[in-house]
N, C-alpha and C positions, 0 to 999 in steps of 0.2 A: 144616066145609066143607073138603075136601081141594083140592089144587092144580087137579086136573082139573075139579072142580065150580066152582071159583072162576072158572077161564077160561071155563066155559060160561056162568056168570051174567054175567061181563063182556060176553060176546058179545050176550047177550039183553037186557042193561040198556038202559033208556030214558033214563037220567040223563045221558047225554053230550049235550054242545053240539056241533054239527057246523059245519064250514065247507068251502067248495068249494075244492078245489086241483086244478088241471089237469082240471076236469070231474068230479071224484070227491069225494063227500061223506066227509070224514074227521073223527073226533073231535078237538076241540081238546086241546092239551096240559093246559090248566087243568082241563078236565072229567075227563080221565084221572087226573090227579093226585088230584082230589077223590075219585073213586070208589076208587082204590087206598089212600088214606088210611084208609078205613073198615076195610080188612083189616089194616092195619098197627097200628092203635090198641091193640088188646087185647094183641098180642105173644105169645100162647100158641101153641105148636106141638104138635100131637097126636103122642104118641109112635108111634102106628101109621103116621104119615106119614114120620117121621124121627127119629133120635136125634141128640144133639149130635155135632159133628165132633171135638171136643177133650175130654180129661178135665178135670175140674174141678168147681166148685159152681155149681148152678143152682137157680132157684126152680121148684118142682114143685106140681102139683095132682093130688089124688086124687078122682076122680068119685064113688067109692062112699060117701065121707063128707063131701065138699066141703072137705077140709082142704088148706091150702097150707103149705109149709114149705121150707127149704133142704135140698138133697140133693146128694151127691157122685155124679158120673158117672165110672166107672173105665175107660171106653173101650169096654166091651162091655155094660154095664148099670149100673143104679143100685146103689148100695152097700147100701141097705136097702129094703124096700118095693118091690122091682123089678117085682113082679107087679100092683101096684095103682096105680102112677103112670100116669096117662093123658095129662097135658099138662106141658110144661116151657117156660122161657124163661130167657134169660141173666139174671144178677143185674144191677142197675143199676150204673153207675159210682160209685165212692165220691165224696162231696162234696170240693170243693177248699177 
């Protein structure tokens, strides 16, 4: 689901709890946060939606074979497998 589709889904979603403010029904902060967390949970970003903003190492996914691995982004593309990587996400922070 891309950003535009996500916004449309949010607009049409019935999972919101509403309260009246100045005569207008608005979704509660808690229900908005609950719905948005569903989209944040998996963390994957489609390469067709956007590429990383910075060079560095990222966790990537190839839809063609379901493989996941670490890959370097050089600022304009992936160092290898650039045509087959479909999703990416930042690497997790190192443990303390």
